[in-house]
C-alpha positions in Angstrom: -1.8 -9.5 25.7 -5.4 -10.1 24.5 -5.5 -6.7 22.9 -2.3 -7.6 20.9 -3.9 -10.8 19.7 -7.0 -9.1 18.5 -5.2 -6.2 16.7 -3.8 -7.0 13.2 -1.4 -4.1 13.6 0.2 -5.2 16.8 3.8 -6.1 17.3 2.7 -9.6 18.3 1.4 -10.5 14.9 4.4 -8.9 13.1 6.8 -10.9 15.3 4.8 -14.1 14.6 5.0 -13.4 10.8 8.7 -12.6 11.1 9.3 -15.9 12.9 7.3 -17.9 10.4 9.1 -16.1 7.5 12.6 -16.7 8.8 12.4 -20.3 10.1 12.2 -23.6 8.4 12.5 -24.5 4.7 10.8 -22.6 1.8 7.9 -25.1 1.9 7.2 -23.8 5.4 7.0 -20.2 4.1 4.6 -21.3 1.4 2.2 -23.1 3.7 2.4 -21.7 7.3 1.4 -18.0 6.7 -2.0 -19.0 5.2 -2.7 -21.2 8.2 -1.8 -18.5 10.6 -4.1 -16.1 8.7 -7.0 -18.6 9.0 -6.4 -19.0 12.7 -6.5 -15.2 13.1 -10.0 -14.8 11.7 -12.0 -15.7 14.8 -9.5 -13.9 17.1 -10.0 -10.5 15.4 -13.7 -9.6 15.5 -13.2 -5.9 14.7 -10.9 -6.5 11.8 -13.2 -9.3 10.6 -16.2 -7.0 10.5 -14.1 -4.3 8.7 -13.2 -6.9 6.0 -16.9 -7.9 5.7 -17.9 -4.2 5.3 -15.1 -3.7 2.7 -16.4 -6.7 0.7 -19.9 -5.4 0.8 -18.7 -2.0 -0.5 -16.7 -3.6 -3.3 -19.0 -6.5 -4.5 -22.2 -6.2 -2.5 -23.4 -8.7 0.1 -23.3 -12.3 -1.1 -24.6 -14.2 1.9 -23.0 -15.4 5.2 -21.2 -18.4 3.7 -19.6 -16.4 0.8 -18.7 -13.5 3.1 -17.0 -16.0 5.5 -15.0 -17.5 2.7 -13.9 -14.2 1.3 -13.0 -12.7 4.7 -10.9 -15.8 5.4 -9.2 -15.5 2.0 -8.4 -11.9 2.8 -6.8 -12.8 6.1 -4.9 -15.6 4.5 -3.6 -13.5 1.7 -2.6 -10.8 4.1 -0.6 -13.2 6.2 1.1 -14.7 3.1 2.1 -11.2 1.8 3.2 -10.1 5.3 5.4 -13.2 5.7 7.0 -12.7 2.2 7.8 -9.1 3.0 9.2 -9.9 6.5 11.3 -12.7 5.0 13.6 -10.0 3.6 16.8 -9.9 5.5 16.5 -13.5 6.6 17.7 -16.8 5.0 14.4 -17.1 3.2 14.5 -13.6 1.7 14.1 -13.5 -2.1 12.8 -11.0 -4.5 9.2 -11.5 -5.8 8.3 -11.7 -9.4 5.9 -9.2 -10.9 4.0 -9.0 -14.2 3.2 -5.5 -15.1 -0.1 -4.5 -16.8 0.4 -1.0 -18.1 4.2 -1.1 -18.1 4.3 1.3 -21.0 3.0 4.0 -18.8 5.9 3.4 -16.4 8.3 3.3 -19.2 7.0 6.6 -20.4 7.5 8.1 -16.9 10.9 6.5 -16.0 12.4 5.5 -19.3 13.4 9.1 -20.0 16.9 10.1 -21.3 17.1 7.2 -23.8 15.5 4.7 -21.5 18.6 3.8 -19.5 18.2 3.8 -15.7 21.6 5.4 -15.1 21.0 8.2 -17.5 17.5 8.8 -16.1 18.6 9.2 -12.5 21.7 11.2 -13.5 19.5 14.2 -14.5 19.0 15.6 -11.0 17.0 18.6 -12.4 14.4 16.2 -13.8 11.6 15.4 -11.4 10.9 11.8 -10.4 7.4 10.6 -9.8 4.7 10.4 -7.2 3.2 6.9 -7.1 -0.1 6.3 -5.3 -1.4 2.9 -4.4 -3.6 1.1 -1.8 -2.9 -1.3 1.0 -3.4 -4.4 -1.2 -1.5 -7.7 -1.6 2.1 -7.0 -2.4 2.0 -3.2 -2.5 5.4 -3.2 -0.9 6.7 -5.2 -3.8 6.3 -2.2 -6.2 9.2 -0.2 -4.7 12.0 -2.9 -5.1 10.6 -3.8 -8.5 10.8 -0.2 -9.8 14.3 0.3 -8.3 15.5 -2.9 -10.1 13.8 -2.1 -13.4 14.5 1.7 -13.6 17.4 2.3 -11.2 15.4 5.0 -9.5 15.5 5.4 -5.7 12.1 4.7 -4.1 10.8 6.1 -0.8 7.8 4.4 0.8 5.8 7.1 2.6 3.9 5.6 5.6 1.6 7.2 8.1 3.1 6.9 11.6 1.7 3.7 13.2 0.7 4.2 16.9 2.7 1.0 17.8 6.4 1.9 17.5 7.5 -1.7 18.2 5.3 -3.1 15.3 6.6 -0.4 13.0 10.2 -1.2 13.8 9.7 -4.9 13.0 8.2 -4.1 9.6 10.6 -1.3 8.7 13.6 -3.6 9.2 12.3 -5.9 6.5 11.2 -3.1 4.2 14.7 -1.6 4.3 16.2 -5.0 3.6 14.6 -4.8 0.1 16.7 -1.7 -0.5 14.0 0.9 -0.4 13.8 3.9 2.0 10.9 4.3 4.4 9.6 7.6 5.7 6.9 8.0 8.4 4.9 11.2 8.3 2.3 12.6 10.6 -0.1 15.6 10.3 2.7 18.2 10.3 3.0 19.8 6.8 6.8 20.1 7.4 7.0 16.3 7.2 6.6 16.5 3.5 9.5 18.8 2.8 12.1 15.9 2.5 9.8 14.2 0.1 9.6 17.2 -2.1 13.4 17.4 -2.3 13.5 13.6 -3.0 11.0 13.8 -5.9 12.6 17.0 -7.4 15.9 15.3 -7.5 14.5 12.4 -9.6 13.3 10.0 -6.9 10.0 8.2 -6.4 7.6 8.8 -3.5 5.1 5.9 -3.1 2.0 6.9 -1.1 -1.2 5.2 -0.1 -4.7 6.4 -1.1 -6.6 4.5 1.6 -5.2 6.3 4.6 -7.5 9.1 5.7 -4.8 11.6 6.9 -4.3 15.2 6.3 -6.6 17.2 4.1 -9.2 15.1 2.2 -11.0 15.7 -1.0 -14.5 14.5 -1.9 -14.7 12.0 -4.8 -16.9 9.3 -6.1 -15.4 6.0 -4.9 -17.0 2.6 -5.6 -20.0 4.4 -7.0 -20.7 6.3 -3.8 -19.4 9.4 -2.0 -15.8 8.9 -0.7 -12.6 10.8 0.2 -9.0 10.7 -0.9 -6.0 12.4 0.7 -4.8 15.6 -1.1 -1.2 15.1 -0.1 -0.1 13.2 -3.3 -1.8 15.8 -5.5 0.0 18.7 -4.0 3.3 16.9 -3.9 3.0 16.2 -7.6 2.1 19.8 -8.4 4.9 21.3 -6.3 7.5 19.0 -7.6 6.4 19.0 -11.3 6.5 15.2 -11.2 3.8 13.0 -12.8 1.3 11.3 -10.6 0.9 7.5 -11.3 -1.6 5.1 -9.8 0.0 1.6 -9.3 -1.8 -1.3 -7.6 -0.7 -4.9 -6.8 -2.4 -8.3 -6.4 -0.9 -11.6 -5.3 -1.4 -14.4 -7.8 0.9 -17.1 -6.2 3.9 -17.7 -4.0 6.1 -14.6 -4.4 4.2 -13.8 -7.7 2.3 -10.6 -8.2 0.6 -8.7 -10.9 1.0 -4.9 -11.0 -1.5 -2.6 -12.7 -0.4 0.9 -13.7 -2.7 3.6 -14.8 -1.9 6.5 -17.2 0.2 9.2 -15.6 -1.4 12.4 -14.5 0.5 15.7 -14.9 -0.6 18.7 -12.9 0.7 22.3 -13.4 2.7 23.9 -10.6 -0.4 26.0 -9.6 -3.4 23.7 -10.5 -6.9 25.1 -10.4 -9.6 23.6 -8.3 -11.1 21.9 -11.3 -7.7 20.3 -12.2 -7.2 19.0 -8.7 -10.7 17.6 -8.7 -10.2 15.9 -12.0 -6.9 14.4 -11.0 -8.4 13.1 -7.7 -11.4 11.6 -9.4 -9.1 9.8 -11.9 -7.2 8.3 -9.0 -10.4 7.3 -7.3 -11.6 5.6 -10.5 -8.4 3.7 -10.9 -8.5 2.6 -7.2 -12.2 1.6 -7.6 -11.6 -0.4 -10.8 -8.7 -2.4 -9.3 -10.2 -3.1 -5.9 -13.6 -4.2 -7.4 -11.6 -6.7 -9.5 -9.6 -7.9 -6.5 -11.9 -7.6 -3.5 -10.2 -10.1 -1.3 -6.8 -8.4 -1.6 -7.6 -5.1 0.0 -6.1 -5.0 3.5 -7.9 -2.0 4.8 -7.6 -2.8 8.5 -7.0 0.9 9.2 -10.4 1.5 10.8 -10.5 -1.8 12.8 -9.5 0.0 16.0 -12.0 2.7 15.3 -14.7 0.1 14.7 -13.9 -1.5 18.1 -14.0 1.8 19.8 -17.4 2.7 18.3 -18.7 -0.7 19.3 -17.7 0.0 22.9 -19.2 3.5 22.7 -15.8 5.2 22.7 -14.8 7.8 20.0 -12.0 6.7 17.7 -10.3 7.6 14.5 -8.9 5.5 11.7 -5.2 4.8 11.8 
């Protein structure tokens, strides 16, 4: 039980958020999640230190007081976003509003065939798109927003969480938004359905801050870093454009979405072309996260941090 309380990815916290999201009036949904996030800060030392490390990477150390405030803000925003997502499929479920910065890039990618969603998706021989994002505030809002705006089917590509119970709680709410969810592991065959989906005009939304599969060296936040190669190869094989899209929460059920210029890779890209594309994605990720440091929910290495602190080998989830 104690381990569940100290792990932000546990089923315990998903169920708490689901209960908060589905009970009481809307005012409760506005206020309660932030309070829960604040309470969680002292209960999760590994995740708390991971957040502090992330903040130092993005904006440098600012002193104990500022670090404490920003770590708390990150936990609170995470809880608020989680509750808003988990409210889907309940009496409090309602679509979020999003303002798009760089919407012209999305219109260029999806507004094909005269700009009408029906006509766009009717062309099954026309590839869809590979979207890459990060685990930030509201990243799960992008899929429903794109489906509504462009009428294009979105599949959220998630790495398999070790906690199946927690995954089931979250997936139920994700599917309530109308988007499909696919969990993949390290097996290359896991990507085959995604390739068919994108080639038929669908969208595959993938995360850049999950260190899974083959990784490529890039400059990230002004220092050496790595990005997964999976999205690059999926875009090249499918012939679909690669688009970086990031989200930030600006209020209750209100988000801002930042889209970067699309990247188009040939079917057989050279090493230089892959590297240039990867660095462009890294630059877009760096720019957004530096501008929104308290909205990056990179808890993925919290368990690894705890294992290292205990002298046990671990790997990021």
